[in-house]
N, C-alpha and C positions, 0 to 999 in steps of 0.2 A: 681168510675173508669169510665174512658172515653174510648169509642171504637175507634179504629184507622182503617181507611179505607186505604188499600193499592191498588194503581192502577198501573198495569203494562202497560207501553207504548211500546208494541212490535215493532211498526213500526219504532220507533226511537232508538231502542236498538241495539247496535252492539254486535254481538256474534262472537268471534274469532273462526273460524273453521279450521285454518291452524297452524300447529306446526312442529317443528323439535325435533326428539328425537336423541340426540347425546350421545352415550356411557352412557346411563342411566339418562341423564339430559334432562329435558324438557325445550324448548325455544319457545316463541311465534313466529308465522310466519314461512315461508320458502322462499327460493329464486327462486322457479320455477314459470315461467310465466303461468298463467291459460289459458284454452282454448280460441281460437280466436272466433270471432263472427261466428256462424254457425257450430262450432266444438263441439263435445261431449267431455266428460272428457278423454276417451281412445284416441281419435285423438290428443288431446293436450299433453298427455303423450308420445305418439309415436313421435310426433314432437320434444319433449324434449329428446328423445333417449331411452325411456323405451320400453320394449317389451310389445306389446298389449295383449300378452297371459300371464295373471297373474294367481296367485293361489288364490283360493276362499275358505274361511273357514266360516262356519256358514250357517244359513238357508237363503232362498230367501226373506222371509218376517219378519225376526227377526234380532237378532244380527249377524253381519257379518263383515268379514275383507277381503279385496281384496289386494293383494300384487303384485307389479310389480318391475322388475329388470332393471337397466341400466348397460349393460355389458361394456360400454365404460368407465364410471367413477366409477363403483362398488357400486353405491348407490341403494337405494331401495325406493319405494314410496308406501304408504298405504292409502286406503279409508277405514276408520273405521266408522262402523254404530253400536253404542251400543244398540239401540232399534229397528233398522229397519226404523226409520223415518229420523233421522238427520245424515248427513255424515261429518265426520271430516277428513281433509287431514293431513298426517304425513310424513314427509321427514326423511328418515334414511340414513344419508350420507355415511356409510360404513358398511362392513359385521359385525363388533363388534357391532354396534348399532342395526342392524337387529337381531342378536342373542340375545342380551339383551331384545329387544322389545318382541320377540317371547317368550323368557323365562318368562317374567313378564306378558304378556297379551294374548299370543297365545292359551294357554290352555282353556280359557273360550270360544273362538270362536270355537275351535275344538270340545268342548262339545256340543255347540249349533248346530254345523253341524252334529254331531252324532245323536243328538236328532231329528233333522229335517229329516235326512235320515231314522232313525228308524220309524218316523211317517208315512212317505211315503210308507215304506216297509209294515208296519202293515195295512195301508188303502188298499194297493194293494192286500195283502193276504186276507183280509176280503171280497173284491170284488171277488177275484177268488173263495173263498170258497162258497159265495153266488151264483155265476154262476154255479159251479159244483154240488151244493147240493140243491139249490133252497130254502134256508133259511139263516138266519143270523148265524154267527159262534157261538153266545152265546146261541142259542136255542138248547135244547136237542131233539134229533130225534132218533127213533129206529133204522134207518139204519146207522146213522154216529157214534152213541155212545150207542150200545145195553145195556151195563152195566149201564151206567148213566140213560138210559130210564127205565130200570127195577127198579133201586133204586128210582128214582123220582116217578114212579107209585106206588111203595110200600109205600112210604112216604105218598102219596096222600090218599091211602087207609086207612092208620093209622091216618090221620088227621095232618101229619106233613109236611105241605106245604112249609116250609122254608128250604132253602139249608144249613143253618147253622147246620141242624141236621144230615147232611151226615157223616157216619162213614167209613173211609177208610177200604177196605177189609183187612183181616188178612194176606193175602198172599203177600201184598205190604209192603215194609219197611216205616216206618213213622219217621219223623225227630222230 
């Protein structure tokens, strides 16, 4: 058996990053002119008639979808970033195409956005807890959790230093 060496020539590989999604069908390319020299993507879209205030779904550094509307011709334009690194442009020529696109692909970006928002909220709450209590939220402290503190110290006294030995009190319902 001979080994085969595969070499990728990235510099000379053309990757199409422009598509049209027309009523459920994908087509290569779109008919919008890109940004002019010195323009960013948003300035180019604004020049083409799209509102510069788009809707954003997903996280800042992960999967995301940015959607822009052209109220003059009823079309939509999307910047799609499946991984947060590569951006793909998608022209949606009408409302029906927009709705089909969102039905098929919007949910994954909404989930990524919820996850990113939840992560920020949890990090903020952890910082707030640390500022208010003077220790990490995961540490048991007599002032913050007197029941947990007594239970943990009782386990230590009995040599049961692992948290998997914790038995919920009888007064609390268990599932």
